[in-house]
N, C-alpha and C positions, 0 to 999 in steps of 0.2 A: 273202304271201298270193297273189300272182300266179304265183309259182313252183309252190305248192301246187296251184293249179287246174291248171296244165299237167301236173303228174305225175298228178292225178286223173284227166285226160282220157285219158293214155297207160295208166294203170292198168285203168280201165272199158272201153277198147278191147281191151287184151290179153285180159281174161277174156271178154269177147263172142266175140271171133274165135277163142277156145280152144275154144268150144263150138259156134258158129255153121256150119250148113250150109245150103245154098241148100234154101228150101222148108220148113224147120223154123219152127214157129210158137211154141214155148216150149221152154224149157230152165232148169235150176236151177244154182246154183252156191253154194259155201260161202264164209263170210266169211274163212277162212284163205287163199283164193285171192288176196285182195287183198294180203296180206303176201308171198305167193309171187311174185305178178306185179311187185310193186315190186323185189324181190330181182332178179327175171331182167332188169328194165329198168336196173337200178343207180341208182335213185332212192331218195330217204329214204322209209323205211316209215313211214305215216302214224301219229300217236300214237293217234289215235281210227280204228280200220279202218272202224267203221260210219259214219263221216262221208262216206267216199267215195260210198257207195251213197246216203245220205241227200242229198247235193248233187244228184244226178242224179234222184233221185225227186221232190225237191220245189223246188229252187233254179235248175236250169241245164239247158238243153238237152243232150242226149246227144251227142258228137263227130259230126261230118259223116260220117266212114266208116261209122259204125253208121246213121245217118239214111238214108245211102244204098242200105241193104238193104231199107228198108221197101217194101212194095208199095203202089201207088196206093191212097189212102182208108183206110191203116192205119198204126199207130204203134207202136213199142216203149216198153212201160213196164217198170217194176222193181216187184214187188211182194213182199211177205215172203212166205216159204214154209216158216215155222217157226223154231225157235231157230237164230240164226247161219246160216239159209239164206235165199237170195232167188230170185225167179224173173224172168227176161226173158220178156215176153209180148206177142205182137202182138194189139193190139185195134183196133176201129174209131176212126179218129181224130175226136175231138170237140173243138170250140172254143166254149167258154162264156166270152163277154165281155159287159160292160154293153151294152145295147142303145142306139142313138142315138134320140132324139125321144121318149123315155119321159117322163111327167110328173114332175117333181121335188116332192117335199113338205117344205116348210120346216118345222123342227123347232126349238124354242127350245133353245140350245146349254146345257147343263148341265155341260159338262165343266171341272173346275178348272183355272184357270191354271197351277198348279204341275204337273199331269200333262201339260200340253201342252209346258210347260217343259223337262220332264227325261225324257219318254219316250225310250227308247234307240234305237228303229227304227220303220219304219213299221208292222211287225205288232204290237209293243207298243202303239204310239199308237192303232192302229185297234181293238185290242180293249178298250183302255180308254174310248174315245170312244164306242164300241158300248154297253159296260157303264154307263158313267155317264149316258148319255141313254136308256137303257132301249128302245133301238131293236129287241131280239129281241121285247119285249112289244107294240111298236107294230105291228112287222111281222106277227107271227103272232097278234096279238089275244088274247093270253092274259098271265097274270101269271108272270114268269119270274126265277130266281135262279141267279147264278153258283154253281156247286158247286165248280169247281177250274179252274185253268187251267195250260197246259203240263203236262198229266197224260200221265206215261210209264207205259205198262202193256203187256200182252200180249194178244194174240188169237189164239185157236186157228187153226192153218192159216196164220197170217201171221207170227207172232213178235211182235218188240216194235214198238210203235207210239208216237206222241206226237198227242195232240189239243190243239189250240190252246185252246180254252176248253169247258167243258162246263156247260150248263145244265139246270135241272129246270124244268118249268112246269106250271102248273094252268090249264085252262079253265074256263068258267062252268058246264059240266056237272060239274065234279069230276073229269075225266079227266087223268092224270097223263103228262107228255110228258118226254122225255129229248131234248136239244137240242144236239148236238155242232156248234161252230162253228170253221170254219177262216177265218183271216184272210190276205188277199193286198194286198200292195202294188200300185202302179200297173203294173209290169212282170211281176209274178208271174202264173202261168196256173193257173186252176182246172181240175183234172184228176180222173181217174178214182180214181187211187191213194189219195188222202187222203180222197176221198169214200166210197170202197168201205170203207176201214179204219174210218172214223168209224161208218158203219152197222153193219158186223159187230160192232164194240165194244158199241154199244147192243143189237143183238139178243141177243149173248151175256150182258152183265152186267146189262142190264134187260129181260128178256123179257117182262114183264107190262105194260111201258110203250110207248106210240106214239114212234117215232123220226122227228124232223124235223131233218133235216140242213141246216145253214145254212152258206153262204159270204158273207163280206163283202169288198168290194173298193172301195179308194180310186179315184176318178175325177178328172177335172180340176174346176176351179172348187170345190173343197172339198165334193165330192157322194160320197156313200157308197152303193154298190150292194149291196143284200141280195138274194140268192137262196135259195129253198127248193129242193133237190135230191133227187133219187131216182136209183136204178138201174133200167134196164130192158135186159135181155140184154146185160150187160157193158157198157153205155153210160150216161154221164151225162146225165140229162134235168133240163130245169129246169120245176119245178111253178109256181113264182112268182117274179117279180123286181120290187122296187121301189127308187125312188131317193130319198135323204133328203139335205137339206142343213141343216146346223146355223147358226143365224142368232141375233144377239142379239134379245132380245124385242121391242125397240123396232122392229125390221126386219120383224117379221111383217105379212103384208097381211091385214087384217081381213076383207076380202071373200072371199080365198082361203081363209082358215081357215073361214069359214061355209060354203064350198061345198065341201070335202073330203067325198067320199062313197066307199063301198066300189065 
């Protein structure tokens, strides 16, 4: 796996500098260039070409040589540009992370022990915990149902995407909401790429419904941060942030429960 990561970095660097010129703010490349770059570098051609792009879109920082070309206050992202096409794009740097000092709301833990025991990774565990404890309902103040998780689909102008989990919600006025949820482990970063694709998908597939884009992130001390996100001028903005801690029912503070207010 470590060798694959090294190869991925070399491949994405090669593609980037094949196109990059000083002052350029965006350029596109094709998936076939991944194979071509691997052959030129004399490294193994990845079995899944798309995994190279996926790694740097969602999992890992771009190589230092690419980061060194970023102007102050801006950063490179990779977004879909259609079927088998991608786009490097300079955007304003955004850093969304849980705030220190925010009030933590204790919630009775409804997670089945078997789920905790066998969750395969942080993302799977987080999605399951959010689902079983109905944290989307609590956070947004509506009734939400999980429609599908790890939904792979296509978005016009972006190509293939994957949504971590998709909920459909109903508020007290009868308004329907589509709620794409992205899950992040403690080290993963909430960024514009996944937020933008989630919102664009909802707009295209559910045009008559209100989109509520949510990010969930693990924090220290078993705390879960939930964010409601939106896009403004190609930047991710936080509309709401709440922190929740799952505890056994006998550890709930009765006084705190009585005093929780909006």
